[in-house]
N, C-alpha and C positions, 0 to 999 in steps of 0.2 A: 833040917828042911832044906838044906842047899840046892840051890837050882829047882825047886818045886813049885814056886810059885811064878806065873804066867805075867800077874800085874799086880801094881799097887795105886791105890788111888790115895793123894794127898789132899785132902778136903774139908768141909763141914760133917760133923757126925751124922747129919740127916743121909748123907749119901748111902751109907750102908745098911739104912733101914728099908730094903726094897725086896719086893716080891722076887721070887725064885734063889735067893741066897740060901745056902744050906748047911747045916752043919756048922755054923760059926762059934770059933772059939778066940777068946781074949790070950795074947801074948805080951810079955813085959820085959824084954830082952834090955839086960844091962848093959852098957857101952863104955867105952875109954871117955866119952863126952858127957857121961850123966844119962839119964834117962828120956824116953822120947815124949813129946806131948802129951801121948796118951795111950793107954793100952791098944796095941795093934789087932786088930779084928780080922781074922783068916776064916774065910770059908769057901764053899764050892758055888759058882756060878756058870751057868752054861756048863758045867760040867769040867770046870778049870779052876784050880785054887786061885783065890784072889786076895788080896790084902787091903785094909783101909785104914788109915791113920788120919784122927781128927788136928789137923795142924796146930788149932789153936787150942787144944785143949777139950777136954770132956766139959761143955756148958761154957767154952769161948770165954776161957780167964786169962789166955796169953796175950799181950799186947803183939804186933808182927814184930818189934825188937826183941821180944823176951822168947820168941820161939827158938827150942832150942834145935837150929836146924842141923846140926852137925850129929847130934845123938838122932836124929830121924831118921836120915840118909842112912848112917852106920847101922841102925838098927833094920831096918828095911833091908840092906846088905846083907846081915848076918841070918836073915831069913830065907836067902835064896833069889830076892828080886832082882830082876833084869830089866824091869820098864816101868816108869812111874809116869802116871797121867795125874798133872795138879790141876785141880778145880779152883779157881781164882775169881774172886770179883774184882770187875775193873772200871774205871770211868774212861769215857771215849776222849778223846781230842780231835776227833775226826767227825766232820757233818755226818758222812754215810756210816759210820760205825752207832746205830741207835742204841738207846736200852733196849733190852731183850735179846739183842744180838749176839752171838756168840762167835768170839775171834781164836784164832789159832796160830799165835805170834811166830815170825822166825827170827827176828833176833830181839836183845836184850840191853838194856842200858841201865847200868847199877848208880842209881844215885843214893844209895843208902851210907851211912857216916859209922854205925857202929857195931857191925856184925863181923863173927870170925866167918870169914870166907873161905878157908882151907884145912883140910885133916893135917896138913903137913908144919914141919918147923920142930924147935927143937932139936936142932942139929940132923933134920931130914930135908932136903928141899927137892920138889918139883915144879917144874913148870907144865901146866896143862894146857892144850890149845884149845880154847872156846872160842873160835872166829864165829863157828856156827853152836851159839849156845842150847839149841834146841834138835832134837833128833828130827831128821829130816823124815826117814822112813817112819818112824812112830807119830807125827804130826799129819803125813800123808793118811795113814790109817784111822787117825783120831778124825779127821775132817770127815772121811768117808761114813765113819759111824754116826757124826753128829747130822751130816746131812741124811742120812737113813732114818734119824730121827725126827724128821721135816723141821729141823732147827733152819733159822736164817745166818749161814756162816761164813766170815770172812776170813781169807787164808792170806797170811803175810803181814807184815806191821813191826814195829819195834815197840817193845814192852818196857815203859821205863818205871822202875821201881825206887821208890822213895822211902824214908827211913818212919814217917808216922810218929806217933799214931794219930797226929791231925791231918785235916785235908787240906788241900794246897791252898795258898793265897790266889788271888787273879793273877798278880804278875807271876807267879811261878808257874800256874796253867800256862799262860800265855807265852813264856818263855818255852817251856816244854813244846809247844805246839811249833813256834818259830825252828826250833832244832829238828823238826819233823817228826815227833813222836807220834805213836797212832793211838796208845792204850795206857793207862797207869794204874798200878797198885802198889802194894806194899810187901810181898811177898816172894816173890819170882826171885829175888837175889838176896840170901846166896844158895837159894836151893836148888838153881839149875849147874852151878858150877861145881858144888858140891856133887850131883850127881853124876859128872863128868867125871871128877875124881874117884868116884867109886864103880864107874865105868858102867852106868845104869844108863840107859836110853831115858830121855825127859822130854814130855811135851807139855804145853799146856791148853785147857780148855778155859779160856775168860769168858765169863758171863759180863757181857757190858749193862751196868746199872744205872749210869745217869752221865751226864756231859761234863763231870768234874766242875769247874765253877767259870770257866771261860766262856761259855753259851749264854749270851746276852738274852733270849728268848726263853729259858729254860730255869726251871730252880735250881739254885746251886746244891749239891749232893750234900743227903743228910743221911745218917745210920738207916731211919725208916727208909728211905728209898731204898738203900743198898739192901735190906732185910726182903723188903717186899720184891724186888725182882729176883733175887735169889731164890725165894719161896716158890716162885712161880716157874721157874728154870729147874726145882729139883728133879720132876719129872723127865724134864727134856736129858739132864745131864744123866740120870738112871739109865734111861734105855739107851743113850749113845753110849754108856758103861756095857750094857749088854751088847749092844751089837758090836762094839770094841773086839770083847772076850770072845765074840764067836767067830769074829775075822781074823784075828791076830794071827801072824804066823808064826809057826812054831820055833822056826831058827832066826835068828837076827843075822843081818847081813850088813849092816852099818857098823863103823868104826868105833863106835861107844864101847864096846867091849874089850877095845885095845888101847884107849887112851892115856894110860901110863905108861905103855911099852918103850917109848923115848922120852919121858917126862922126867924122870928121877935123875938128876945130876951131882948130888952128892956121892961121890966115890964110897964103893960099897965097903972097903975097910975102914972108912971113917964113920961110921952110922951107928950109933950107939945102940945097945942091946935094949935099953928103955924104948928109944925111939921105934925099932923095929917090933917089939912087944906090943903096942901103942895101938898101931894099924896096922898088923899083921894081916888081918882080914883083908885088908885093900891091895897089898904090895907081895903077900907070900909068893906067887908065881914068876916074881921078877927078881928077887931076892935070894 
């Protein structure tokens, strides 16, 4: 299926129960990093093949720190995916980013601790540039798609990813605000970094569900609050995805597809056969 899937969506399982998705099939690719979170659903939407992956597994049984991020991205790469849109719940760290709004961030701060952040290692070293961790082209197209769905959309801002699964303390939340963070969640990192290593465009549609715990006039975040807002926004997310698929350019003009071209630093003769074999899918055009 290489180079055949226009777009992949990583989010909740409810996203692919949408009107207009045809001929849906399940794929269960094995990867050098284990199995992905759930079977990947591939169907035709607006005449284009689109893949859907439930990040937290079927029934949401994986904690943010348990998500097999490397397996997820590698599996999508193996299906030929070139673009990923992440649908994520987030807390707002700004007064103007209100619950029910959508944010398409342009920066990412990784405050996680216990996650594998790279496909490389074991004798093969690459230093991939992520100064701008989200694909600007895809983010702009996603913004237009969300606005066409009549959502209240904010563009720009820094998305801080925390380890979870607990929510922040007030001290932490206020510290993140003092750092200039805009929204807070638990899954954007290392997902964005792995997508860049896989040379896949990556953008986030972040659904604001709460004001975290910093806002003195609002109830602190709860699971019920998050779920209620996500359920309300499911229709908006689905319409945005349909809009994006219809308008998405056929060819990429960004640099995401060349992210590894000057990133591998290990001398070719020093790379072991095992290391080459493990991530051949990612590096075969350079080695």
